C-alpha positions as CSV (number, residue, x, y, z in Angstrom):
1,M,181.7,11.1,-43.0
2,T,182.0,8.1,-40.7
3,R,183.8,5.0,-41.8
4,R,180.5,3.1,-42.0
5,S,178.8,5.7,-44.2
6,A,182.0,5.9,-46.4
7,R,181.9,2.1,-46.8
8,Y,178.2,2.2,-47.7
9,A,178.8,4.9,-50.3
10,R,181.7,2.9,-51.8
11,L,179.4,-0.1,-52.1
12,V,176.7,1.9,-53.7
13,K,179.2,3.2,-56.2
14,V,180.4,-0.4,-57.0
15,C,176.7,-1.3,-57.6
16,R,176.1,1.8,-59.8
17,A,179.2,1.0,-61.9
18,R,177.5,-2.4,-62.7
19,G,174.4,-0.7,-64.1
20,C,172.1,-0.5,-61.0
21,S,169.9,2.5,-60.6
22,R,170.5,4.6,-57.5
23,E,167.5,3.1,-55.7
24,D,168.4,-0.5,-56.8
25,A,172.0,0.1,-55.6
26,H,170.8,1.0,-52.1
27,D,168.5,-2.1,-52.1
28,V,171.4,-4.3,-53.2
29,V,173.8,-2.9,-50.5
30,Q,171.1,-3.4,-47.8
31,E,170.6,-7.0,-49.0
32,A,174.3,-7.6,-49.0
33,Y,174.6,-6.4,-45.3
34,L,171.8,-8.8,-44.4
35,R,173.5,-11.7,-46.1
36,L,176.8,-10.9,-44.4
37,L,175.1,-10.8,-41.0
38,Q,173.4,-14.2,-41.7
39,Y,176.7,-15.7,-42.8
40,Q,178.5,-14.4,-39.8
41,R,176.1,-16.2,-37.5
42,S,177.5,-19.5,-38.6
43,T,181.0,-18.7,-39.7
44,K,183.9,-16.5,-38.6
45,V,184.7,-14.1,-41.3
46,A,188.3,-12.9,-41.5
47,D,187.7,-9.9,-43.8
48,P,184.1,-8.7,-43.6
49,D,184.7,-5.7,-45.9
50,S,186.0,-7.8,-48.7
51,L,183.3,-10.4,-48.3
52,L,180.7,-7.6,-48.3
53,R,182.1,-6.2,-51.5
54,R,182.0,-9.6,-53.1
55,I,178.4,-10.1,-52.0
56,V,177.4,-6.7,-53.5
57,I,179.1,-7.6,-56.8
58,N,177.4,-10.9,-57.0
59,I,173.9,-9.5,-56.2
60,S,174.4,-6.7,-58.7
61,I,175.3,-9.2,-61.4
62,N,172.2,-11.2,-60.6
63,H,170.1,-8.1,-60.6
64,Y,171.6,-7.1,-64.0
65,H,170.7,-10.5,-65.5
66,R,167.2,-10.4,-64.1
67,E,166.6,-6.9,-65.6
68,R,168.0,-8.0,-69.0
69,S,165.7,-11.0,-69.2
70,S,162.6,-9.1,-68.3
């Protein structure tokens, strides 16, 4: 397993631990990567892995609250 795919798998696991389905977890991680790339266009990021994890956590929390209120 490459480093990139291992990182992706860890992020999906973080998402799943917060109640996301497998499909939603993949969507959340992809959205997080996009947000990180957009953020990096305007700002230098010292630790992209940590920021990516934080973005995944925040998106998964938002997703959980959206699902609960539906």
